[in-house]
ZAMARGU-4260 file (C-alpha; in steps of 0.2 Angstrom, whole numbers, plus 5000, padded with zeros to 4 digits):
<rodrens>
0) 5055/5255/5029 | 5070/5252/5040 | 5070/5239/5054 | 5067/5251/5068 | 5051/5257/5060
5) 5045/5239/5057 | 5048/5235/5075 | 5038/5250/5081 | 5024/5246/5070 | 5024/5228/5076
10) 5023/5233/5094 | 5008/5245/5091 | 4999/5231/5082 | 5002/5220/5096 | 4996/5233/5109
15) 4980/5236/5099 | 4975/5218/5097 | 4978/5212/5115 | 4962/5208/5123 | 4951/5210/5108
20) 4939/5196/5105 | 4932/5189/5088 | 4914/5186/5086 | 4910/5168/5085 | 4904/5161/5068
25) 4885/5160/5070 | 4883/5147/5056 | 4895/5135/5065 | 4886/5138/5082 | 4869/5135/5074
30) 4876/5118/5066 | 4882/5112/5082 | 4865/5115/5090 | 4857/5103/5078 | 4856/5086/5085
35) 4863/5072/5073 | 4851/5061/5065 | 4850/5043/5070 | 4850/5028/5059 | 4846/5010/5061
40) 4861/5003/5053 | 4865/4985/5057 | 4881/4974/5054 | 4881/4956/5051 | 4898/4947/5054
45) 4902/4932/5043 | 4905/4915/5051 | 4924/4918/5049 | 4924/4935/5058 | 4914/4927/5072
50) 4926/4913/5074 | 4940/4925/5074 | 4932/4935/5088 | 4930/4919/5098 | 4948/4914/5095
55) 4954/4932/5100 | 4944/4931/5116 | 4951/4913/5120 | 4969/4919/5116 | 4967/4934/5128
60) 4963/4922/5142 | 4979/4912/5139 | 4996/4917/5147 | 5008/4925/5135 | 5022/4912/5141
65) 5020/4894/5145 | 5030/4895/5162 | 5030/4876/5163 | 5038/4873/5146 | 5050/4887/5150
70) 5055/4879/5166 | 5057/4862/5158 | 5068/4869/5144 | 5079/4879/5156 | 5082/4864/5167
75) 5086/4853/5152 | 5099/4866/5146 | 5107/4868/5163 | 5108/4849/5165 | 5115/4847/5147
80) 5101/4837/5142 | 5094/4849/5129 | 5096/4843/5111 | 5094/4853/5096 | 5087/4845/5080
85) 5095/4856/5067 | 5087/4846/5053 | 5069/4849/5060 | 5074/4868/5062 | 5080/4869/5044
90) 5065/4860/5037 | 5054/4872/5047 | 5063/4887/5040 | 5062/4881/5022 | 5043/4878/5024
95) 5041/4895/5031 | 5051/4903/5017 | 5040/4893/5004 | 5024/4899/5013 | 5029/4917/5011
100) 5032/4914/4992 | 5051/4917/4992
</rodrens>
């Protein structure tokens, strides 16, 4: 078939299917009408999970940034009083690296 014939056939198919409806699947509608069964499942959290929940709630109530500490550090930097302990930073980086297994 050539392109013009295919185009005409496509238009006729579109015209005949416009507005037609498909019958709903009866099996699907019957299944949705059935109420789900209820169960009496229970969950018991371990002590660790309970502690983690409590910790999470506590952390949610704390501010994300300690504004007082930030103000103190900012002031110390502006005054030139802020000292960096490079040995302590290096030691902390080494401990972190070792704890990650590298």
